[in-house]
C-alpha positions, 0 to 999 in steps of 0.5 A, a space after each residue: 305767359 307761361 313760366 318756360 326759361 327761355 333766355 340766360 342772359 350775361 352782360 358784363 357790366 363796367 360797375 357791376 349794376 345791371 339793369 332790366 335787359 334792353 328790347 322787349 325781352 320780358 315781353 317776348 321771353 318769357 321767364 329771364 334769368 338775368 346775370 353777371 360777372 364782375 370783367 377783372 374777376 371773370 373767368 372761362 368757366 362762368 360762360 359753362 353753361 350758357 345759352 348767349 354770353 353778352 359783352 357791353 361796352 361799358 366794359 373795359 376790354 383788357 378786363 375780357 380779353 381772350 377769355 371767351 374766344 374759344 367758348 363754344 358758348 355764342 356772344 353778342 358782343 358791342 364793345 368794339 375793342 373786343 373784336 379782335 379778342 373774339 378773331 372777329 377783326 384783325 386789329 388794326 384800329 382805325 382799320 379793322 375795326 373803331 368808333 365813329 361819332 354823331 351817327 343816327 341812322 344805318 344802312 341795311 345791306 342784306 335784309 332776308 337774313 334774320 339778323 335784319 328783324 324784319 327791316 326792310 333794305 335801306 336807311 333806318 334811323 336807330 337813335 334818336 340823338 347823334 350817337 357814337 357808333 362801333 364800326 367794324 372790317 369783318 372778313 367775307 366770311 362774315 354775313 353783313 346786315 348792317 352799314 354804316 349810313 355813308 360808307 358801306 366799307 363800314 360794318 355796324 351789324 354783323 355775325 359769324 355762323 358756327 364754323 365761320 371760319 373767323 378773321 384770322 383765316 384760319 379759326 373757325 366760330 366755334 359757336 355763333 359770332 354776333 357784333 353790334 353797333 351799340 357805344 356806351 349810351 346807345 341803348 338809352 337813345 335807341 328807336 324801336 328800329 334799333 330794339 327790333 335789331 338788337 332782340 334778332 341779334 339776341 334769337 340770332 345767335 343765341 338760337 333761342 326763339 321767343 315764345 308767344 303769350 300763353 293764351 286766357 279764357 275766363 267766363 261770366 254770367 250776364 244776363 242773357 247767358 255768358 260772356 267769354 273773354 279770351 286771347 288765341 283762339 276760342 274753340 268748344 266741345 259737348 264734352 270736355 273730352 272734345 273733339 274740340 273745334 274752333 268757334 266761327 268768327 268768335 272775336 273777344 268778348 263772345 255773348 253766347 245763349 246757352 243751350 242743351 245740358 253742357 259746353 265746354 270751352 279752350 283759348 289755345 294758340 
C-alpha cells in the first residue's frame, strides 16, 4: 500500500468522538486523513479544501443547518433531517423525508449506476437486525439507487450530480450530493452489501477512487536456487534497464533455478 493521501474524511459527531471510518477504507484508500468538527462550533469555512463532507445521523441537525448547503465540496449525508437544509428534499416531515423503523432490506432499482456498488437489482439485506432507515422523496433530478423494500416511493440511497437542479426547483447542486439511509446504529449492524453501498457513495460523491495495494516482491535462497514470493504480475529481464517481460504462468511462490550470469525480477500491478 503506498502512502498517497487518497481521502479527507469528515464526520460530524455529536460527542466529538470519532472512531475508525465506516467501510473498508483502511484497506482500500491508502493513508487516511480523518478529521471532525464539533457541530455547534463548525463554520462554513471548515469544509474548504476538503474532498468530502460527511454528516452523520448522530448530529443535532440544527447545529449543522445550512452551513454547507452552498459549499463547492461534495457532501454525503445520512441525517434525514438535514436533507431539506441541503435542498435535497423539501421540508414536510413524513411526506418529503422521514424515518422508518424495523427495516433490514433495501431494494436496488438502478444497478447500472456507480452508486449501486456493483449490487444487482432487487432486494438486498443491508442490516443484520431491524434498524431505523432514513427515507426521502427527492426531486426527479436525483438518481435513485435504492428504495424501501416494499415502497418504491421512498428512496434510501440517491444522489444529485453537480449542476443538477435541487428540490427547490431552481438551485443547481454546487457539487455532488448523496444521501445514505443509515440511522444512529446502522453502521454497527451493516452487512457487506451495506458497506459496498457506502463505499460506492463515498467514491461517487468525492470522485476519489480506491488505490490498489502496491505490489510486493522478495527473493530467498533455497537448496536448489531461489524462491520468489510476489503479488501482482512478475516480470523478468536480463538487465536492470530491461527490456522487461511477464514471466509466463508465474504463481507465487515461484521456484527458479538460476541460469546465466544475471537475472532481474520486478512486480507490477
